[in-house]
C-alpha positions as CSV (number, residue, x, y, z in Angstrom):
1,M,118.7,80.6,88.8
2,R,115.0,79.9,89.3
3,A,112.4,82.5,88.8
4,M,108.5,82.7,88.8
5,Q,107.6,84.6,85.7
6,V,104.6,86.1,83.9
7,T,104.9,84.7,80.4
8,E,101.3,85.6,79.3
9,Y,98.8,88.0,80.8
10,G,96.0,86.4,82.7
11,K,97.9,83.0,83.1
12,P,99.6,81.4,86.1
13,L,103.2,82.1,86.8
14,E,105.8,79.7,85.2
15,L,108.8,78.5,87.1
16,R,111.7,79.0,84.7
17,E,115.5,78.8,84.7
18,T,117.2,82.2,83.8
19,D,120.6,83.7,84.0
20,I,121.7,85.5,87.2
21,P,121.8,89.2,86.2
22,A,124.8,91.5,86.7
23,P,124.1,94.9,88.4
24,K,124.2,98.0,86.2
25,P,125.6,101.3,87.5
26,G,123.6,102.4,90.5
27,Q,122.2,98.9,91.1
28,V,122.9,96.1,93.6
29,L,122.6,92.3,93.0
30,L,120.6,90.7,95.9
31,R,120.3,87.1,96.9
32,N,116.6,87.1,97.6
33,H,115.3,85.6,100.8
34,A,111.6,86.6,101.0
35,V,109.1,88.4,98.9
36,G,105.8,90.0,100.1
37,I,102.8,89.4,97.9
38,N,100.6,92.4,97.2
39,F,97.4,93.3,95.4
40,G,99.5,95.1,92.8
41,D,101.0,91.7,91.8
42,L,97.5,90.5,90.8
43,L,97.1,93.6,88.6
44,L,100.5,93.0,87.0
45,I,99.5,89.5,86.1
46,E,96.5,90.9,84.3
47,G,98.4,93.7,82.7
48,T,96.2,96.3,84.4
49,Y,98.8,97.8,86.8
50,Q,100.1,101.4,86.5
51,E,103.4,99.9,85.2
52,K,103.5,97.2,82.4
53,P,106.9,95.6,82.1
54,P,107.6,93.7,78.8
55,L,106.9,89.9,78.8
56,P,108.3,87.7,80.1
57,F,109.0,89.3,83.5
58,T,109.6,88.1,87.1
59,L,106.8,89.0,89.5
60,G,107.4,90.3,93.1
61,M,107.7,93.9,94.1
62,E,108.6,93.8,97.8
63,I,111.9,92.0,98.6
64,C,114.3,91.2,101.5
65,G,117.7,89.9,100.5
66,T,121.4,90.1,101.0
67,V,123.8,92.2,98.9
68,E,125.9,89.9,96.6
69,S,127.6,92.6,94.5
70,L,127.6,96.3,93.9
71,G,127.1,98.2,90.6
72,E,129.4,101.0,89.7
73,G,128.9,104.1,91.8
74,V,127.2,102.4,94.8
75,T,129.1,103.3,98.0
76,H,126.4,103.4,100.7
77,L,125.8,99.6,100.8
78,K,128.2,96.7,101.2
79,K,128.4,93.1,100.3
80,G,126.7,90.8,102.8
81,Q,124.4,93.6,104.1
82,R,120.7,92.6,104.5
83,V,118.3,95.1,102.9
84,A,114.6,95.5,101.9
85,V,113.5,97.1,98.7
86,Y,110.4,98.1,96.9
87,A,111.2,97.2,93.3
88,G,108.0,97.1,91.3
89,F,108.8,93.6,90.0
90,G,111.7,91.1,89.9
91,G,111.5,89.6,93.4
92,L,110.2,86.0,92.8
93,A,113.7,84.7,91.9
94,E,116.8,83.5,93.6
95,Y,118.6,86.7,92.6
96,G,117.7,90.1,91.3
97,C,119.2,93.5,90.5
98,Y,117.6,96.6,92.0
99,D,118.1,100.4,92.4
100,A,120.5,100.8,95.2
101,R,118.9,104.1,96.2
102,A,115.6,102.2,97.0
103,C,117.3,99.7,99.3
104,V,116.8,100.1,103.0
105,P,119.0,98.4,105.6
106,V,117.0,95.9,107.7
107,P,117.2,96.1,111.5
108,D,118.9,93.1,113.1
109,A,115.8,92.3,115.1
110,M,113.6,92.0,112.0
111,S,113.4,88.6,110.3
112,D,113.5,88.2,106.5
113,V,109.8,87.4,106.4
114,Q,108.9,90.5,108.5
115,A,111.1,92.7,106.3
116,A,109.3,91.4,103.2
117,A,106.0,92.1,104.8
118,F,106.9,95.6,106.0
119,L,107.7,98.2,103.4
120,I,104.6,98.5,101.3
121,A,101.9,97.8,103.8
122,Y,103.3,99.9,106.6
123,G,104.8,102.5,104.3
124,T,101.5,103.0,102.4
125,S,99.5,103.3,105.6
126,H,101.9,105.6,107.3
127,V,102.4,108.0,104.4
128,G,98.7,107.9,103.7
129,L,97.5,108.6,107.3
130,D,100.3,111.0,108.4
131,Y,101.6,112.8,105.3
132,R,98.5,112.9,103.2
133,A,95.5,112.8,105.6
134,R,97.2,114.5,108.5
135,L,95.4,112.2,111.0
136,Q,95.3,113.7,114.4
137,A,95.1,112.1,117.9
138,G,91.4,111.9,119.0
139,E,90.0,111.7,115.5
140,R,87.9,108.8,114.4
141,L,89.5,106.7,111.7
142,L,87.4,104.2,109.6
143,V,89.5,101.5,107.9
144,L,87.8,99.4,105.2
145,G,89.3,96.0,104.3
146,A,90.8,96.1,107.8
147,S,92.2,92.6,107.9
148,G,94.2,92.8,104.7
149,G,97.8,93.7,104.2
150,I,97.2,97.4,103.9
151,G,94.1,97.7,106.1
152,L,95.6,95.9,109.1
153,T,98.6,98.2,109.2
154,A,96.3,101.2,109.0
155,V,94.4,99.9,112.1
156,E,97.7,99.4,113.9
157,L,99.2,102.8,112.9
158,G,96.0,104.7,113.4
159,K,95.8,103.4,117.0
160,L,99.5,104.2,117.5
161,M,98.9,107.8,116.3
162,G,96.1,108.3,118.8
163,A,93.0,107.8,116.7
164,E,89.8,106.0,117.6
165,V,89.8,103.2,115.1
166,I,86.7,101.6,113.4
167,A,87.7,98.4,111.6
168,C,85.5,97.1,108.8
169,A,86.1,93.5,107.5
170,R,84.4,90.4,106.4
171,G,83.3,88.0,109.1
172,P,84.2,87.5,112.8
173,Q,87.5,85.8,112.3
174,K,89.0,88.7,110.3
175,L,87.5,91.2,112.7
176,E,89.2,89.5,115.7
177,I,92.5,90.0,113.9
178,A,91.7,93.7,113.5
179,R,90.8,93.9,117.2
180,A,94.1,92.4,118.1
181,A,95.8,95.1,116.0
182,G,94.1,97.8,118.1
183,A,90.7,98.4,116.6
184,D,88.3,100.1,119.0
185,H,85.1,99.2,117.1
186,L,84.3,96.4,114.6
187,I,81.9,96.4,111.7
188,D,81.2,93.2,109.7
189,S,80.9,94.2,106.1
190,E,79.0,91.0,105.3
191,K,76.0,91.8,107.5
192,D,76.3,95.2,109.1
193,D,75.1,98.5,107.5
194,I,78.4,100.4,107.3
195,R,76.8,103.8,107.0
196,E,74.5,103.4,109.9
197,S,77.1,101.7,112.1
198,V,79.7,104.4,111.6
199,K,77.1,107.2,112.2
200,A,76.0,105.5,115.4
201,L,79.6,105.7,116.6
202,G,79.8,109.4,115.8
203,G,80.8,109.5,112.2
204,A,84.2,109.2,110.5
205,D,86.9,112.0,110.4
206,V,89.2,110.0,108.1
207,V,88.3,107.1,105.8
208,Y,91.1,104.7,104.6
209,D,89.8,102.7,101.7
210,P,91.6,99.9,99.8
211,V,88.2,98.4,98.8
212,G,86.2,100.9,96.8
213,G,82.8,100.1,95.4
214,A,79.7,100.2,97.6
215,Q,81.8,100.3,100.8
216,F,83.4,103.7,99.7
217,K,79.9,105.1,99.0
218,A,78.6,104.0,102.4
219,A,81.6,105.4,104.2
220,M,81.4,108.7,102.4
221,R,77.8,109.1,103.6
222,A,78.9,108.4,107.2
223,C,81.6,111.1,107.2
224,N,81.6,114.1,109.5
225,P,82.0,117.6,108.0
226,E,85.5,118.3,106.8
227,A,86.4,114.6,106.8
228,R,89.2,113.3,104.6
229,L,88.9,110.2,102.4
230,I,91.8,108.2,100.9
231,P,90.7,105.8,98.1
232,L,94.0,103.9,97.6
233,G,92.8,100.7,96.0
234,F,89.8,98.9,94.5
235,A,89.8,95.3,95.8
236,S,86.1,95.1,95.2
237,G,86.7,95.5,91.5
238,E,84.7,98.7,91.3
239,V,86.2,102.1,91.1
240,P,83.7,104.4,92.9
241,Q,82.4,107.5,91.0
242,I,82.6,110.3,93.6
243,P,79.5,112.6,93.7
244,A,80.7,116.2,93.8
245,N,77.4,117.3,95.5
246,I,78.1,115.3,98.6
247,I,81.7,116.5,98.8
248,L,80.4,120.1,98.5
249,V,77.6,119.9,101.0
250,K,79.8,118.2,103.7
251,N,83.0,120.0,102.9
252,L,84.8,116.7,102.4
253,T,88.3,116.2,100.9
254,V,89.0,113.2,98.7
255,I,92.8,112.7,98.6
256,G,94.6,111.1,95.7
257,F,97.4,108.8,96.9
258,Y,99.8,106.5,95.0
259,W,102.5,105.5,97.5
260,G,104.9,104.2,94.8
261,G,104.8,107.4,92.9
262,Y,106.8,109.2,95.7
263,A,109.9,107.0,94.8
264,K,110.1,109.0,91.6
265,F,109.2,112.6,92.4
266,K,109.7,113.0,96.2
267,P,111.6,110.0,97.6
268,S,112.3,111.8,100.9
269,V,108.7,111.2,101.8
270,L,109.4,107.5,101.8
271,T,112.8,107.6,103.4
272,D,111.5,109.8,106.3
273,S,108.5,107.4,106.7
274,F,110.8,104.3,106.8
275,A,113.0,105.9,109.4
276,Q,110.0,106.4,111.7
277,L,108.5,103.0,111.0
278,F,111.8,101.2,111.8
279,K,112.1,103.2,115.0
280,W,108.7,102.1,116.1
281,F,109.5,98.5,115.1
282,D,112.7,98.6,117.2
283,Q,110.7,99.9,120.1
284,G,108.3,96.9,119.8
285,R,105.3,99.1,118.8
286,L,104.7,97.4,115.4
287,K,104.2,93.7,114.9
288,P,103.9,92.6,111.3
289,H,101.1,90.0,110.8
290,V,101.9,87.3,108.2
291,S,99.2,84.7,107.8
292,H,100.9,82.4,105.2
293,E,104.5,81.6,104.2
294,L,105.0,79.5,101.0
295,P,108.1,78.5,99.0
296,L,109.0,79.9,95.6
297,E,107.5,77.1,93.6
298,R,104.1,77.6,95.3
299,A,103.9,81.3,94.4
300,N,100.7,80.8,92.4
301,E,99.1,79.5,95.6
302,A,100.3,82.6,97.5
303,L,98.7,84.8,94.8
304,E,95.4,82.8,95.0
305,L,95.3,83.3,98.8
306,L,95.2,87.1,98.1
307,R,92.9,86.8,95.1
308,S,90.3,84.8,97.1
309,R,90.7,86.9,100.2
310,K,91.6,83.9,102.3
311,S,94.7,85.6,103.9
312,T,94.9,88.1,106.6
313,G,97.8,90.6,106.9
314,K,100.5,89.6,104.5
315,V,101.3,86.5,102.4
316,V,105.1,85.9,102.0
317,V,107.0,83.7,99.6
318,T,110.3,82.4,100.9
319,I,113.2,81.6,98.6
């Protein structure tokens, strides 16, 4: 089979021929159809992600595919069933073996590309806003990086959950995409003063931040008393140092949040979230936004779209 693999950290992926794997007990073999590209993939290439698989390894953490065969002990899935899975890595190949417990059946109305764009982005935003931040209807939600894969779903879900949504993104084109997803107010991070703009709108009750750096600092200073902040990524390249004095004076809460960690220590958080998200999708209330689809052999181009911030919503590689 063909696979796009990391053979050396910091280098482009290589298209290689490898053997089709056999599922171990508790695993399924999938024929992969589509793979969502994520910021975590860029960190895996550099060797700076939370997990560091041994070289060489196949990139691709978010997969939609069809069950080809079942490992020993797997009874809840069947051959020919279409599923989506968050796997950490191993997706950018024609076949792959994954933990059967992590596989989620895909609704008939959802395409392969939509399914590959769904789990991480919507799952992260839903668990972050609902389970961790306890976002309430009528609160004011500030979303940084609002046109990206994670940010755009936070805009969409925040609006669905009844919040007043402020979207912050780079340039008018990306802001229009955030508006279409439900944003009530738009802030251009290239030219607007984030702190003053948010304060003029009444301040933020919840801040959802996949960007970090100076934007996090500005957002924190625009928070209302008892606001909650979720730093869940650092696309700016700068991990913010959080001043305890500001947290103290304004009674702020900064919430640690690593979505993938729940798969290991509390998987019910993810499965409950997926059940709600798929219900909303079936009701037509969620519409995954995919700006680019590229074939397997162009996976390096897909990664560069994310790295250079030229994409909106999700980038998906089809196989």
